C-alpha positions as CSV (number, residue, x, y, z in Angstrom):
1,X,-30.5,-59.9,-22.1
2,X,-33.3,-62.0,-23.4
3,X,-35.6,-64.2,-21.4
4,X,-34.0,-67.5,-22.5
5,X,-30.6,-66.1,-21.7
6,X,-31.7,-65.2,-18.2
7,X,-33.2,-68.7,-17.7
8,X,-30.0,-70.3,-18.9
9,X,-27.8,-68.1,-16.6
10,X,-30.1,-68.9,-13.6
11,X,-30.0,-72.6,-14.3
12,X,-26.2,-72.6,-14.7
13,X,-25.7,-70.5,-11.6
14,X,-27.8,-72.8,-9.6
15,X,-25.9,-75.9,-10.8
16,X,-22.5,-74.3,-10.1
17,X,-23.5,-73.2,-6.6
18,X,-24.7,-76.6,-5.7
19,X,-21.7,-78.3,-7.3
20,X,-19.4,-76.0,-5.5
21,X,-21.0,-76.8,-2.1
22,X,-21.1,-80.6,-3.0
23,X,-17.4,-80.7,-4.0
24,X,-16.2,-78.6,-1.0
25,X,-18.2,-80.7,1.5
26,X,-17.4,-84.1,0.0
27,X,-13.9,-83.7,-1.4
28,X,-12.2,-80.8,0.4
29,X,-13.7,-81.1,3.9
30,X,-11.0,-80.4,6.4
31,X,-8.5,-79.4,3.7
32,X,-10.1,-76.3,2.1
33,X,-13.0,-75.0,0.1
34,X,-13.9,-73.9,-3.4
35,X,-14.5,-70.2,-3.2
36,X,-15.6,-69.6,-6.8
37,X,-16.8,-71.8,-9.6
38,X,-17.6,-70.6,-13.1
39,X,-18.4,-72.2,-16.4
40,X,-17.4,-70.3,-19.5
41,X,-16.6,-71.4,-23.1
42,X,-16.7,-75.1,-22.2
43,X,-14.3,-74.7,-19.3
44,X,-15.0,-75.0,-15.6
45,X,-12.9,-72.5,-13.7
46,X,-12.5,-72.6,-9.9
47,X,-10.7,-70.8,-7.1
48,X,-9.6,-73.0,-4.2
49,X,-8.6,-72.0,-0.7
50,X,-6.5,-74.5,1.2
51,X,-6.0,-74.5,5.0
52,X,-2.6,-73.0,5.7
53,X,-2.4,-71.5,2.2
54,X,-5.2,-69.0,2.5
55,X,-2.9,-66.2,1.4
56,X,-2.2,-67.9,-1.9
57,X,-4.9,-67.8,-4.6
58,X,-5.1,-71.1,-6.3
59,X,-6.9,-71.2,-9.6
60,X,-7.7,-74.3,-11.6
61,X,-9.4,-74.9,-14.9
62,X,-11.1,-78.1,-16.1
63,X,-11.3,-78.2,-19.9
64,X,-13.5,-81.3,-20.1
65,X,-16.8,-81.6,-18.3
66,X,-19.3,-84.4,-18.8
67,X,-22.6,-85.1,-17.1
68,X,-24.1,-88.6,-17.1
69,X,-27.3,-88.9,-19.2
70,X,-29.4,-89.3,-16.1
71,X,-27.6,-86.6,-14.1
72,X,-26.3,-89.1,-11.6
73,X,-22.6,-88.1,-11.9
74,X,-20.3,-85.6,-13.4
75,X,-16.8,-86.3,-14.8
76,X,-14.1,-83.7,-14.9
77,X,-10.9,-84.1,-16.9
78,X,-7.8,-82.2,-18.1
79,X,-7.0,-79.8,-15.3
80,X,-4.5,-77.0,-15.3
81,X,-3.6,-74.7,-12.5
82,X,-1.5,-71.7,-11.6
83,X,0.0,-74.0,-8.9
84,X,1.6,-77.1,-10.5
85,X,1.0,-79.2,-7.5
86,X,-2.7,-78.6,-7.7
87,X,-2.9,-79.6,-11.4
88,X,-1.1,-82.8,-10.5
89,X,-3.4,-83.6,-7.6
90,X,-6.5,-82.9,-9.6
91,X,-5.4,-84.9,-12.6
92,X,-4.1,-87.8,-10.5
93,X,-7.0,-88.2,-8.1
94,X,-10.1,-86.5,-9.5
95,X,-9.8,-86.4,-13.3
96,X,-11.9,-89.0,-15.2
97,X,-13.4,-90.5,-12.1
98,X,-17.2,-90.0,-12.1
99,X,-18.3,-88.0,-9.1
100,X,-21.7,-89.3,-7.9
101,X,-24.2,-86.5,-7.4
102,X,-26.8,-86.8,-4.7
103,X,-30.4,-87.3,-5.7
104,X,-32.7,-84.3,-5.7
105,X,-31.9,-80.7,-6.6
106,X,-28.3,-81.3,-7.5
107,X,-29.2,-84.0,-10.1
108,X,-32.1,-81.9,-11.4
109,X,-29.8,-78.9,-11.9
110,X,-27.1,-81.1,-13.5
111,X,-29.7,-82.4,-16.0
112,X,-30.7,-78.8,-16.7
113,X,-27.1,-77.8,-17.3
114,X,-26.6,-80.8,-19.6
115,X,-29.6,-79.7,-21.7
116,X,-28.7,-76.0,-21.7
117,X,-24.9,-76.3,-22.1
118,X,-24.7,-79.6,-24.0
119,X,-22.1,-81.1,-21.6
């Protein structure tokens, strides 16, 4: 693995960990949490654990990710899931609505990801 590849992977990992925490705290608080978040081949994949359904692994994939030019928001669209109800919920209530990112590290990492990944 080359130096630039390591830098890219570190930047992307940092963004995803902060985004996972941000989404869990602001959109799933009291309902569940995002247990894993990955970006590969232009797709954002996540594992979600919902209260009362902890024994069911819910996977969702977002095939369109867009970060605002100034890093102030991220827009996720076109969700699929192994649980049809989750795909419906994500597409109905989350898709295409810009999610405002807090100032500071999350925005800085979002801008880094935008430059590195071209999203």
